[in-house]
C-alpha positions in Angstrom: 21.3 85.6 143.0 22.1 83.7 139.9 25.7 83.5 138.8 26.5 86.2 136.3 23.0 87.7 136.5 24.4 91.2 135.8 26.3 90.0 132.7 23.2 88.3 131.5 21.1 91.4 132.0 23.6 93.6 130.1 24.2 91.2 127.2 20.4 90.7 126.8 19.8 94.5 126.8 22.6 95.0 124.2 21.1 92.4 121.9 17.7 93.8 122.4 18.9 97.3 121.4 20.6 95.9 118.3 17.4 94.2 117.2 14.9 96.9 118.0 16.4 100.4 117.9 15.8 102.6 114.9 18.6 103.6 112.6 21.4 101.8 110.8 23.6 99.3 112.4 26.0 102.0 113.6 23.3 103.9 115.5 22.2 100.6 117.1 25.8 99.7 118.0 26.1 103.0 119.7 23.1 102.2 121.8 24.4 98.7 122.6 27.7 100.1 123.6 26.0 102.3 126.2 24.9 99.1 127.9 28.1 97.2 127.4 30.3 99.8 128.9 28.7 99.3 132.2 30.4 95.9 132.4 33.9 95.3 133.4 36.0 92.5 132.1 36.3 91.0 135.6 32.5 90.5 135.8 32.5 88.2 132.7 33.2 84.6 132.7 36.9 84.1 131.8 36.1 82.3 128.5 34.3 85.4 127.2 36.7 88.1 128.2 38.8 88.2 125.1 35.7 88.4 122.9 34.2 91.2 124.9 37.5 93.2 125.0 37.8 92.8 121.2 34.3 94.1 120.7 34.8 97.1 123.0 38.1 97.9 121.3 36.5 97.9 117.9 33.5 100.1 119.1 36.0 102.8 120.3 38.9 102.2 117.8 39.3 105.7 116.6 39.2 107.4 120.0 37.5 110.7 120.7 37.6 113.4 118.1 39.3 116.5 119.4 38.7 120.1 118.3 41.0 122.7 119.8 42.0 120.3 122.5 38.4 119.6 123.6 36.4 116.5 122.9 34.2 117.2 120.0 32.8 113.6 119.7 33.3 110.7 122.1 35.1 107.6 120.9 32.1 105.6 120.0 30.4 108.4 118.0 33.7 109.1 116.2 34.3 105.5 115.4 30.7 104.9 114.2 31.1 107.9 111.9 34.1 106.3 110.2 33.2 102.7 109.8 31.3 101.0 107.0 28.0 99.4 107.5 29.5 96.0 106.8 32.0 96.6 109.6 29.2 97.5 111.9 27.3 94.3 110.9 30.4 92.3 111.8 30.6 93.9 115.3 26.8 93.3 115.8 27.3 89.7 114.8 30.1 89.4 117.3 27.9 90.9 120.0 25.2 88.3 119.3 27.8 85.6 119.3 29.0 86.6 122.7 25.4 86.6 124.0 24.7 83.3 122.4 27.8 81.7 123.9 27.0 83.0 127.3 23.3 81.8 127.1 24.4 78.3 125.9 26.9 78.0 128.7 25.1 79.7 131.6 21.4 79.7 130.5 18.8 82.3 130.5 
């Protein structure tokens, strides 16, 4: 098995979702997050861990939205409802940058 094959698969799928899913950047980020959340920081090459953690933190920045003590919206849905399109574009660009750095270093 190729080194980091699971990371390669998940990053490729996240970028594919960003490029092809319907909706604005926030909807596409939500879809990309679904894939990225299946990675753990330990699976990533050490040089990419900080960038990945930053992306994941920004995707869930506002935490879950609670109503009467119950989760009304998960952290990603809540965060995406509160960010501007330009912020979403920045996060999407950073996901592509993470993917690009990975591919340049470890290949397809």
